[in-house]
N, C-alpha and C positions, 0 to 999 in steps of 0.2 A: 504494500500500500504506500502510495506517495501522498504525504500530508504537506500542505502548503499553508503557511500563516502569512496573511497580508496585513501589515500593521502601519499605522500612521502616528506621527508624534504630535505632541501639543507643547506649548510653552509651559515651563515649570513655574507654577505660581509662587514657589518659595523664593524665587530670585526676581529682583526688580528689573524692569526694562531699562535699557541704557537711555541717557538723556538725548535730546535733540531728535532730528529726523532720521532715526536709525533705519527706516525702510529704504532710504536711498543710499545706504552704506553696506554693500555686500559683506565686507569683512566683519562689520559689527553684527550683522544678521547671523553669520555663521557661528559667532561666539555666544549667542543667547542660549541659556540652559534649556534643554528640552527633555521630555520624558514621555513614556507611553501613557495613554489615558487608561483609566480603570478597565474599560471594556477591551482595549487591545491587550492589556496585561492578562485579562481573563482568557482571551483567545490564545495567547502564547502559552499560558499555563496548561490549558486544556490540550493544546497540541503536544506539549512535552509529555503530559501524562498519557496521551494516546500512543505516542511513540514507545513509551515504556511498556504499555499493555500489549502492543503488537510488535514483538522483537524484529520481525522482518520488514517493518516499515521504515521509511526515510522521512526526514523533516527538512523542508526548505522554508526560509523566512525572507520575505521581500518587503521593501518599503519604497515609496516614491522618492526620487532624488530631490535635493533642494538644500537650502541653508541648514546646517546642523544635522542633516540626515545621516551622514557617514558616522559621526560620533555616536549618535543614538543607536545606529545599527551595530556598532562595535559592542555597545553595552548589551544588546540583544544576543550578539554572537557569543558572549560569555556563557550562555546557557547551552552551548555546544550543539546547535542544530547541524545537520549534515552540510547545509549550504546556505549562504546568505547572499543577497544581491540588492542592488538599487534599480528601480524602474525609471527610465528616462522619459518621464511624462512632460509633454509640452506645457509651457508656462500658461498659455491662454486656456488650455483645457481644464486646468485646476479650478476654474470658476464655473464649470458646467459639470454637475455630478454624473450625468449620463455619458457625456463624452469622456470624462475622466475614467469611468468604469470600462468603457470600450477600449481605451488605450491600455489600461491596467490588464484587462483580460487578454489583449493581444500580446502584451509582454510576458504574462505568465504562460501562455501557450508556447511562445517562442522559447521560453526557458525550460519547457517540458516539466512543468510544476505539478503534473498529475491532474486529478479531477476533484479531489476533496480539498476545498479552500475554506479556511477559517479566518474570520475577521471580527473586529468589534462591532457591536450593534450601531455605534456611531464611529465612523472612520476618522480617528483623530479629532480635529475640530473643524473639518472641512465641510461637513454637511449635517443634516438633522436626522439621519437615520435612513436616508434613501439609497445610500451607496451599495449596501448589500443586495438590495433588490435589483438595482441597475447592473451590478456585477454578474448576478445570476442570469439575467436576461442576455447580457453580452456574451456570456460563456455558453449559453444554451443549456444551463444546468437547472436542477431543482433548487429551491430555497427553503431553509429552515431558519426562522428568525427567533431571536430572544432565547436561545438555548443557554443552559447553565453548565452543562457538562456533556461529554460523550462517553458512552460505555457499551461494551459488548454483552450480549445476553448469552444464555447457555448454548445456543445454536451458532454462536459466532457472529450474529447479526449486529451491526453497529447501530446504536440508537442514541438520539439526543433527548436529554431530560429537560423538560420545561415545567414551570410552575405558574399557575394562574389562580390567584387568591388561595383557596384551600384545595385546589385540584392539581395533581402532579401527573404528567403524561410522558410517555416514552415514545418518540416518533422514530420510525425506521429511517435511516440515512441512506439514500440511494448512492450508487457508485459515483455518479457525477452530481455534486451538490456543493452549494455555498451555504455555510453555517455561520450565522452571526451570533456572537456570544455576549451575554450581559454579565455584569459582575455579581458575584455571590460569595458567601463565606467559604464555600468549598473550592473556589478556583482562584484564590489569591496567589499572585506570582511568587515563586520561591526566590531565594537569594542565590546567586551563582557563587562558585568557589573562587577565592582570590587568585589562584593560579590560572584559572580560566579567564579571569578578567585581564590579567597581564598578557596572556597569549592572544586575546582578542585585539589588543592594541597593535599587534604586528600583523594581523590578518589582512590579506589582500581582498579588497572589496570589488566584486565584479559589477558591471553595469549592463543592463539589458535594454535594447532599443524597443520602443513601443509604438512605432509608426503605424502598425496594423495594415489595414487594406484601404486606408483613406476614408473610412466611414466615421472617424472619430472627431470630425470638425466640431468645434464648440458652438453652441447657440447663444451662450452668454459670455460676453467679452468685457473686461474692465475698461472703464473710460480712458485710463492712461494708455492702454494699448491701442485703443481706437484713435487717440490723438496722435500716437506715434505713427500709425499707418497713414492717417490723414496728412500728416506733415510731409511724408515722403512721396505722396501721390498728388495728382492734380485736384484742386478744390472745385467743387461744383459751383455753377453760376447761381448767385442768390436769386430767389423768386421775387419778382416785382410785387410791390404792395398792391398794384392794381389788378393782379391776377384774380380770377374768380375763385369761388369756394371749391369748385371741382378740381382746379389745378392745385390748390393748396392741399386738398385731401390726397390727391395722387402723389404729391411730393412727399407727404408724410408716410404714405404706404410704401413708396419706393425706398425711403430711408430705413423703415422697419424691416423690409425684406432684405436689404443689403446687410443689416446687422444680425438679424435672426431669420434666416431663410425659412425655417419651419413655422 
């Protein structure tokens, strides 16, 4: 069994942000302390426990590339997964959860990451919980959301445990499945051994291209990126104030279509 954990980092709330406009300083951005969210920690712990339960399985951990990502991935590598890597997600795609998921799925397929993908129920601090569903759709896989742990039954079938108020259910996990984990007392992330922490500092971190098949174009693009694109291209001729209402509406629709074709 190939197990893949797809994790995202968040800013560590225990450390203050640097003064000034740190968003415009790449070196400063890279030095800001980051950590895994409680949900991604749960996904990693469940993946580690599943690997121990199934000795023949392998575990790969991937994270999107970006400021501070390599340092955080080295901290994850101290837990001794079989492979770690960074996904080269386009900068504009990160603002569109569906396009982000399509590129991530393309990268995981290219990395031969298997078909059982675990991630937090909220992917870092990039979205509000929609990433898991978008990732499953992009991969053509089933989705099991809000799981607390994975366990095998007496017949060797893998099942996801979920709790809803006073009801506990065990859902069979298909071969190709995205499982999103929520945090619980049973899946708190363990502490790595110090010798593994030191070894992870010297580990070579690979990077995986995620260009996919060209279907991951973002529908939502930050204004700063739009300004950069507009500055490098020809500017449209302003619409005259005397233009009729139909011309003004058409101009607005053309603009919206150029920014968000869908």
